[in-house]
NUPAVEX-278791 format. One record per residue (C-alpha): chain; x, y, z. Coordinates in steps of 0.05 Angstrom, whole numbers, plus 5000, padded with zeros to 4 digits. Example, Ala and Ser with C-alpha at 12.3 -4.5 7.8 and 13.67 -1.06 7.14 Angstrom:
<nodes>
A_5246_4910_5156
A_5273_4979_5143
</nodes>
This chain:
<nodes>
A_5000_5000_5000
A_5026_5070_4983
A_5039_5117_5041
A_4993_5175_5051
A_5041_5227_5023
A_5054_5189_4959
A_4981_5175_4944
A_4964_5242_4909
A_5022_5233_4861
A_5003_5162_4844
A_4931_5185_4831
A_4957_5240_4786
A_4998_5190_4747
A_4936_5145_4740
A_4896_5205_4713
A_4950_5224_4663
A_4959_5152_4642
A_4884_5144_4628
A_4886_5206_4584
A_4946_5178_4547
A_4912_5112_4528
A_4889_5132_4457
A_4957_5162_4443
A_4992_5100_4467
A_4957_5058_4414
A_4984_5103_4359
A_5053_5104_4390
A_5056_5028_4392
A_5039_5025_4318
A_5094_5077_4302
A_5143_5036_4343
A_5123_4972_4306
A_5124_5000_4236
A_5173_5058_4236
A_5218_5067_4297
A_5229_4999_4329
A_5283_5026_4375
A_5241_5083_4401
A_5186_5081_4452
A_5186_5050_4522
A_5122_5020_4549
A_5143_4998_4619
A_5073_4993_4646
A_5058_4943_4590
A_5111_4895_4615
A_5171_4919_4574
A_5235_4896_4607
A_5286_4944_4635
A_5345_4913_4598
A_5315_4925_4529
A_5343_4890_4468
A_5278_4858_4446
A_5269_4842_4373
A_5221_4894_4345
A_5228_4889_4270
A_5174_4838_4257
A_5128_4887_4220
A_5181_4921_4179
A_5197_4894_4109
A_5218_4961_4080
A_5258_5011_4121
A_5244_5072_4078
A_5205_5108_4132
A_5258_5094_4186
A_5314_5121_4142
A_5271_5181_4120
A_5259_5201_4193
A_5334_5198_4206
A_5347_5240_4145
A_5293_5291_4166
A_5319_5295_4237
A_5391_5303_4212
A_5368_5358_4165
A_5331_5393_4222
A_5392_5387_4268
A_5441_5412_4216
A_5397_5469_4194
A_5368_5491_4262
A_5419_5475_4316
A_5483_5458_4280
A_5546_5454_4324
A_5587_5477_4264
A_5557_5547_4259
A_5522_5599_4302
A_5448_5586_4311
A_5427_5638_4363
A_5449_5705_4391
A_5428_5750_4448
A_5398_5818_4437
A_5380_5874_4486
A_5306_5891_4496
A_5316_5953_4453
A_5355_5939_4389
A_5381_6010_4390
A_5423_5991_4451
A_5467_5950_4405
A_5500_6016_4385
A_5535_6016_4452
A_5601_5979_4447
A_5600_5956_4520
A_5531_5923_4512
A_5551_5892_4446
A_5615_5864_4476
A_5580_5835_4537
A_5528_5800_4495
A_5581_5769_4451
A_5618_5744_4513
A_5556_5710_4539
A_5542_5679_4471
A_5612_5649_4468
A_5601_5621_4539
A_5537_5587_4518
A_5567_5556_4456
A_5623_5529_4499
A_5573_5500_4550
A_5533_5464_4497
A_5595_5438_4462
A_5621_5408_4527
A_5554_5378_4547
A_5513_5325_4510
A_5466_5377_4481
A_5482_5365_4408
A_5478_5290_4414
A_5411_5293_4449
A_5378_5346_4406
A_5381_5301_4344
A_5342_5248_4383
A_5290_5300_4401
A_5278_5315_4328
A_5271_5241_4313
A_5219_5236_4368
A_5180_5294_4339
A_5183_5267_4268
A_5159_5199_4294
A_5112_5212_4353
A_5098_5287_4347
A_5124_5302_4417
A_5194_5306_4447
A_5216_5310_4519
A_5284_5334_4543
A_5305_5341_4615
A_5360_5391_4632
A_5395_5378_4698
A_5453_5413_4731
A_5519_5376_4725
A_5577_5386_4773
A_5629_5377_4717
A_5597_5403_4653
A_5546_5451_4685
A_5487_5420_4648
A_5469_5351_4625
A_5410_5331_4582
A_5368_5268_4587
A_5324_5250_4527
A_5258_5215_4543
A_5226_5171_4491
A_5152_5163_4475
A_5112_5120_4524
A_5154_5132_4586
A_5124_5200_4604
A_5057_5234_4609
A_5045_5309_4603
A_4991_5361_4618
A_4986_5434_4597
A_4964_5498_4632
A_4912_5548_4609
A_4960_5575_4557
A_4973_5507_4525
A_5044_5504_4554
A_5067_5438_4584
A_5076_5449_4658
A_5065_5379_4687
A_5108_5318_4670
A_5104_5248_4698
A_5153_5195_4678
A_5160_5121_4695
A_5229_5092_4687
A_5277_5039_4713
A_5334_5047_4762
A_5377_4993_4794
A_5381_4987_4869
A_5452_5012_4866
A_5432_5073_4826
A_5376_5088_4875
A_5425_5086_4933
A_5472_5133_4896
A_5418_5183_4878
A_5372_5183_4939
A_5416_5155_4994
A_5407_5092_5036
A_5361_5125_5086
A_5309_5140_5032
A_5304_5068_5007
A_5250_5021_5030
A_5264_4956_5067
A_5255_4913_5004
A_5304_4954_4962
A_5355_4955_5018
A_5351_4880_5022
A_5359_4871_4947
A_5417_4921_4946
A_5460_4873_4987
A_5448_4812_4943
A_5431_4839_4874
A_5452_4911_4868
A_5437_4914_4794
A_5365_4890_4799
A_5317_4940_4768
A_5259_4977_4802
A_5206_5022_4773
A_5212_5095_4793
A_5159_5149_4784
A_5177_5222_4779
A_5124_5277_4780
A_5144_5348_4762
A_5093_5403_4767
A_5083_5475_4792
A_5091_5480_4867
A_5025_5511_4886
A_5036_5499_4960
A_5105_5531_4965
A_5124_5579_5020
A_5157_5637_4984
A_5190_5659_5049
A_5232_5596_5049
A_5291_5582_5003
A_5298_5507_5013
A_5291_5457_4955
A_5220_5437_4976
A_5194_5508_4966
A_5220_5523_4897
A_5173_5545_4841
A_5172_5475_4809
A_5167_5413_4852
A_5199_5346_4835
A_5178_5283_4871
A_5208_5213_4863
A_5168_5152_4885
A_5186_5079_4888
A_5132_5053_4842
A_5141_4980_4860
A_5137_4949_4929
A_5128_5000_4986
A_5109_5058_4940
A_5143_5108_4986
A_5170_5177_4969
A_5244_5173_4955
A_5258_5247_4946
A_5219_5311_4945
A_5257_5371_4919
A_5246_5423_4865
A_5272_5467_4809
A_5279_5542_4803
A_5250_5536_4732
A_5217_5480_4693
A_5270_5429_4678
A_5232_5393_4622
A_5222_5421_4552
A_5168_5387_4511
A_5168_5409_4439
A_5111_5386_4394
A_5109_5382_4319
A_5038_5407_4312
A_4981_5413_4362
A_4906_5406_4349
A_4862_5447_4395
A_4876_5437_4468
A_4908_5368_4461
A_4971_5360_4504
A_5008_5314_4455
A_5032_5334_4386
A_5013_5306_4318
A_5071_5281_4275
A_5086_5271_4201
A_5088_5196_4215
A_5015_5197_4239
A_4996_5227_4172
A_5039_5178_4134
A_5022_5115_4173
A_4973_5090_4121
A_5025_5096_4066
A_5077_5064_4110
A_5033_5004_4126
A_5015_4998_4052
A_5089_4998_4034
A_5101_4941_4083
A_5045_4899_4052
A_5067_4915_3981
A_5140_4898_3996
A_5120_4834_4031
A_5077_4813_3971
A_5131_4832_3922
A_5183_4791_3959
A_5135_4732_3963
A_5121_4736_3888
A_5195_4742_3873
A_5209_4682_3917
A_5156_4641_3882
A_5185_4659_3815
A_5255_4638_3836
A_5232_4578_3876
A_5160_4559_3855
A_5120_4504_3887
A_5133_4441_3847
A_5093_4382_3822
A_5136_4321_3837
A_5118_4249_3816
A_5114_4200_3873
A_5172_4160_3843
A_5218_4218_3865
A_5195_4216_3937
A_5255_4219_3985
A_5303_4218_3925
A_5295_4287_3894
A_5358_4331_3897
A_5339_4405_3891
A_5408_4431_3906
A_5446_4470_3851
A_5481_4419_3807
A_5443_4362_3839
A_5434_4298_3798
A_5367_4263_3793
A_5365_4196_3755
A_5302_4185_3714
A_5274_4131_3669
A_5284_4156_3597
A_5221_4120_3574
A_5178_4157_3625
A_5147_4225_3610
A_5139_4241_3684
A_5182_4298_3708
A_5186_4353_3759
A_5144_4414_3738
A_5117_4477_3771
A_5051_4463_3805
A_5018_4524_3772
A_5040_4580_3725
A_5069_4641_3761
A_5076_4705_3721
A_5072_4766_3766
A_5083_4836_3739
A_5144_4850_3781
A_5164_4912_3742
A_5098_4948_3753
A_5097_4928_3826
A_5167_4954_3836
A_5148_5020_3803
A_5089_5028_3849
A_5132_5013_3909
A_5180_5067_3887
A_5122_5117_3882
A_5101_5102_3953
A_5173_5107_3978
A_5179_5176_3945
A_5115_5199_3977
A_5141_5178_4046
A_5207_5214_4035
A_5171_5277_4015
A_5126_5271_4076
A_5189_5274_4119
A_5216_5334_4079
A_5275_5295_4052
A_5266_5332_3986
A_5280_5397_4023
A_5343_5375_4059
A_5370_5336_3999
A_5346_5384_3946
A_5406_5381_3901
A_5420_5307_3903
A_5348_5283_3897
A_5314_5336_3855
A_5291_5307_3789
A_5298_5343_3723
A_5338_5406_3711
A_5384_5427_3769
A_5384_5499_3794
A_5434_5543_3758
A_5459_5587_3814
A_5455_5601_3888
A_5396_5649_3879
A_5353_5594_3848
A_5373_5546_3903
A_5353_5596_3957
A_5287_5610_3923
A_5270_5535_3919
A_5288_5526_3992
A_5247_5586_4014
A_5187_5560_3975
A_5190_5494_4013
A_5205_5526_4080
A_5137_5561_4079
A_5107_5493_4096
A_5156_5484_4155
A_5144_5554_4182
A_5096_5537_4239
A_5138_5476_4259
A_5202_5518_4263
A_5168_5571_4305
A_5144_5517_4353
A_5216_5492_4361
A_5236_5562_4381
A_5182_5571_4433
A_5175_5501_4462
A_5246_5473_4456
A_5302_5524_4447
A_5274_5582_4488
A_5264_5539_4551
A_5332_5505_4543
A_5370_5571_4534
A_5331_5605_4590
A_5346_5550_4640
A_5419_5547_4618
A_5425_5622_4630
A_5394_5615_4700
A_5441_5557_4718
A_5502_5594_4692
A_5482_5657_4729
A_5474_5619_4795
A_5543_5589_4786
A_5574_5658_4775
A_5596_5643_4703
A_5562_5702_4671
A_5598_5769_4680
A_5560_5828_4709
A_5522_5864_4653
A_5530_5937_4636
A_5486_5983_4678
A_5438_5993_4620
A_5421_5918_4620
A_5411_5908_4695
A_5342_5879_4707
A_5327_5877_4632
A_5301_5815_4596
A_5346_5794_4539
A_5319_5772_4473
A_5341_5709_4436
A_5346_5714_4361
A_5357_5650_4321
A_5406_5656_4264
A_5410_5584_4240
A_5401_5565_4168
A_5327_5550_4175
A_5314_5612_4217
A_5349_5657_4168
A_5316_5624_4108
A_5249_5642_4138
A_5271_5714_4147
A_5300_5717_4076
A_5230_5707_4050
A_5217_5778_4075
A_5278_5807_4040
A_5244_5800_3973
A_5197_5857_3992
A_5256_5902_4009
A_5293_5884_3945
A_5231_5897_3903
A_5218_5965_3935
A_5291_5987_3926
A_5292_5963_3854
A_5226_6000_3840
A_5251_6065_3870
A_5317_6058_3832
A_5280_6050_3766
A_5238_6111_3780
A_5299_6152_3797
A_5333_6129_3733
A_5276_6158_3691
A_5296_6228_3713
A_5370_6226_3732
A_5375_6303_3735
A_5322_6305_3790
A_5315_6236_3824
A_5258_6256_3871
A_5237_6183_3881
A_5300_6171_3923
A_5273_6221_3975
A_5219_6170_3994
A_5270_6115_4010
A_5305_6114_4077
A_5367_6078_4054
A_5397_6071_4124
A_5336_6036_4151
A_5332_5993_4089
A_5403_5969_4101
A_5390_5955_4175
A_5326_5916_4160
A_5358_5875_4105
A_5419_5859_4148
A_5376_5837_4206
A_5334_5791_4161
A_5394_5756_4131
A_5429_5750_4198
A_5488_5795_4184
A_5536_5799_4243
A_5523_5863_4281
A_5596_5881_4285
A_5602_5891_4209
A_5543_5940_4205
A_5561_6009_4230
A_5513_6042_4279
A_5481_6110_4268
A_5534_6147_4308
A_5591_6118_4267
A_5554_6132_4202
A_5541_6204_4223
A_5615_6214_4241
A_5637_6186_4174
A_5588_6230_4137
A_5609_6292_4176
A_5682_6277_4161
A_5665_6267_4088
A_5626_6332_4085
A_5683_6370_4119
A_5733_6340_4070
A_5689_6360_4011
A_5681_6430_4039
A_5756_6437_4050
A_5768_6412_3979
A_5718_6462_3952
A_5749_6519_3992
A_5818_6499_3966
A_5793_6498_3895
A_5761_6566_3904
A_5825_6593_3934
A_5866_6567_3875
A_5816_6597_3826
A_5819_6664_3861
A_5895_6662_3862
A_5897_6646_3788
A_5848_6703_3773
A_5890_6752_3814
A_5952_6732_3778
A_5918_6744_3711
A_5894_6812_3732
A_5964_6831_3754
A_5993_6809_3688
A_5940_6849_3650
A_5954_6910_3691
A_6028_6909_3672
A_6017_6895_3598
A_6045_6941_3543
A_5986_6978_3511
A_6028_7023_3465
A_6058_6974_3417
A_6026_6936_3361
A_6009_6868_3391
A_5950_6820_3399
A_5924_6853_3462
A_5921_6924_3431
A_5889_6893_3369
A_5836_6858_3412
A_5821_6922_3451
A_5816_6961_3386
A_5769_6910_3356
A_5723_6915_3418
A_5721_6991_3410
</nodes>
């Protein structure tokens, strides 16, 4: 029997588990047909050791490979470890003109990239994308680590349950997982373990036990206390087997789980995935492939009609010898005529495979190698094709920002700040909320869609100005400085290579002063030349017969 304190948490798990039942049925099908190594269903009797054979329903692995390709494309284009994918901005973009603020933000960015590179973030984030492509929902736990500052744990479908608040944000997570008796002693301490676990620990320290963790807002916290039990988010571990006692009750300063979802319908807590939309095609592909292989096998090794005289003597091995009576017309023949249209079947299978790959956006991430027909001629055409396809991924990308990357970066910042790793900000940023701008390939490709409007407007104004080069009034309508700033922001240009307004004003003032000095010098030279000419004329001989006297006489 569970103790009184653990009972509410067990009841909450039961409630969440009942709500998950319909989703579990879909998840099991996805595990069976698409991702045999994903999904844990502990409450259905799945063993802790794993290693079960799960490929019984898969005859064609196109969907499995397509998910891996899609997840790799997402990872490389959204959170690539090889290039910057986010940057910090002040609440007012105009503050970036201050060099101290700009330098502090760049220092913090470098710190974050170092933290993620040292941790297992990049290994885990790829798995999250696979979970979303497959099951529609991912779940990543970010814990503090004494050596690497942060460590990430990736949960797979079936081992957790979630609930959302009034804003549709996941704020409650329950997970059921295995731990050995030795691991339980290391994490919770001997005093927290029940009698049964302590007894097993002495004899079989690596025997597994079910552990339940419930993480939710701590509505009963005492804000005057700073202990772990009164933090904003409570975390409770319960021994799910045996005594069902609470092993640990602590908390987090911020939500430690991030649960991104591919797409959400209404107020449903779990996401809808591309695999759910493609499951019919995937099942059909398995049936078609199975039938194709069966037909091919029958063609190569058809059922035979064998005379009884060959019973126990027929040698069907390659090169085998079978002695027959030359006067008998009895022989071994196919039992019935087999003539399947293997070519048409193979073509149809290829069509279904292509549909599945497109459903996982492989044509986007492998555009050049898999595009049929004429290849793009230049980088501009490639970018236009990518932007056209990215329109379909727009809502999904935005959801990754808000439900996955924002919570992870925010918690990393809080952990790093508590450990004193972040330098004190400039006075202008004290108490201000920083903004996170994503500058990965996918993020910038989305923004580049908006640059076409700027390019079109600039080209239109330029054409109008060219019609009247002596009086280009159309240029007066175009704020060229703001156009450059907006375009640079959309394409993710590093802030340090775009001069701020003060630098531009100083350069323009210096240029104007130089032009004015040049004009004054030119005027001075002209006046000096004119004065010299006047002096020469004043001293000229007007009595003789020369060109000057002739010119004066002609004018008279």
